[in-house]
C-alpha positions as CSV (number, residue, x, y, z in Angstrom):
1,M,22.3,-27.2,-3.2
2,M,21.1,-28.4,-6.6
3,N,23.3,-28.3,-9.7
4,G,22.6,-29.2,-13.3
5,D,19.4,-29.6,-15.2
6,N,17.7,-32.1,-12.8
7,N,14.4,-31.2,-11.3
8,P,14.5,-30.6,-7.6
9,Y,12.4,-32.8,-5.3
10,S,11.2,-32.0,-1.8
11,I,9.6,-34.2,0.7
12,A,7.6,-33.3,3.8
13,V,8.4,-35.3,6.9
14,F,6.2,-34.9,9.9
15,A,6.7,-36.4,13.3
16,I,4.0,-36.9,15.9
17,L,5.2,-38.3,19.2
18,I,3.7,-41.4,20.7
19,E,0.6,-40.7,22.9
20,G,1.7,-40.2,26.5
21,T,5.1,-38.7,25.6
22,I,6.0,-36.1,28.2
23,I,8.0,-33.1,27.1
24,K,10.4,-31.9,29.8
25,A,13.7,-30.1,30.2
26,P,16.7,-32.4,30.6
27,K,17.7,-32.5,34.3
28,E,21.3,-31.7,33.5
29,L,20.2,-28.3,32.2
30,I,18.3,-27.3,35.4
31,D,20.2,-25.9,38.4
32,E,19.9,-23.0,40.8
33,Q,21.1,-20.5,38.2
34,H,18.8,-22.0,35.5
35,P,15.6,-23.2,37.2
36,Q,12.8,-25.0,35.4
37,L,10.3,-22.4,34.3
38,Y,7.3,-24.6,33.3
39,K,5.9,-27.9,34.3
40,D,6.5,-31.0,32.2
41,F,3.6,-31.5,29.7
42,D,2.0,-34.2,27.7
43,F,2.7,-33.7,24.0
44,M,-0.7,-34.9,22.9
45,D,-2.4,-32.4,25.2
46,F,-0.4,-29.6,23.5
47,F,-1.1,-31.1,20.0
48,L,-4.8,-31.2,20.6
49,F,-4.7,-27.6,22.0
50,A,-2.7,-26.4,19.0
51,F,-5.6,-27.4,16.7
52,S,-8.4,-26.4,19.1
53,D,-10.8,-23.4,18.5
54,P,-9.2,-21.2,21.1
55,A,-5.7,-21.8,19.6
56,K,-6.9,-20.9,16.0
57,H,-6.8,-17.2,17.0
58,I,-3.2,-17.4,18.3
59,D,-0.2,-16.9,16.1
60,S,1.4,-20.3,15.5
61,G,4.7,-19.1,16.9
62,E,2.9,-18.2,20.2
63,Q,0.9,-21.4,20.6
64,L,3.4,-23.2,22.9
65,H,3.7,-20.0,25.0
66,A,-0.1,-19.9,25.3
67,F,-0.3,-23.5,26.2
68,A,2.4,-23.2,28.8
69,S,0.6,-20.3,30.3
70,L,-2.3,-22.6,31.0
71,S,-0.1,-24.5,33.4
72,P,1.3,-22.2,36.1
73,P,5.1,-21.8,36.4
74,I,6.9,-24.0,38.9
75,S,7.3,-22.1,42.1
76,N,10.8,-22.1,43.7
């Protein structure tokens, strides 16, 4: 919250994970009642997909879902 006559400043901070970083669900959150739904994935693979030509036609909120659908769900 800004008060007074000062000009507000904003700064954009972006994070890109180190190449080779694997995104996965923490093991303590996975059990018989809450199985892992998707395979672990390499962040850079997703990042490159998100800016690829096929992904340009997908709503940004749906890109992770689209990427995950490229990798079949984990079978139980």
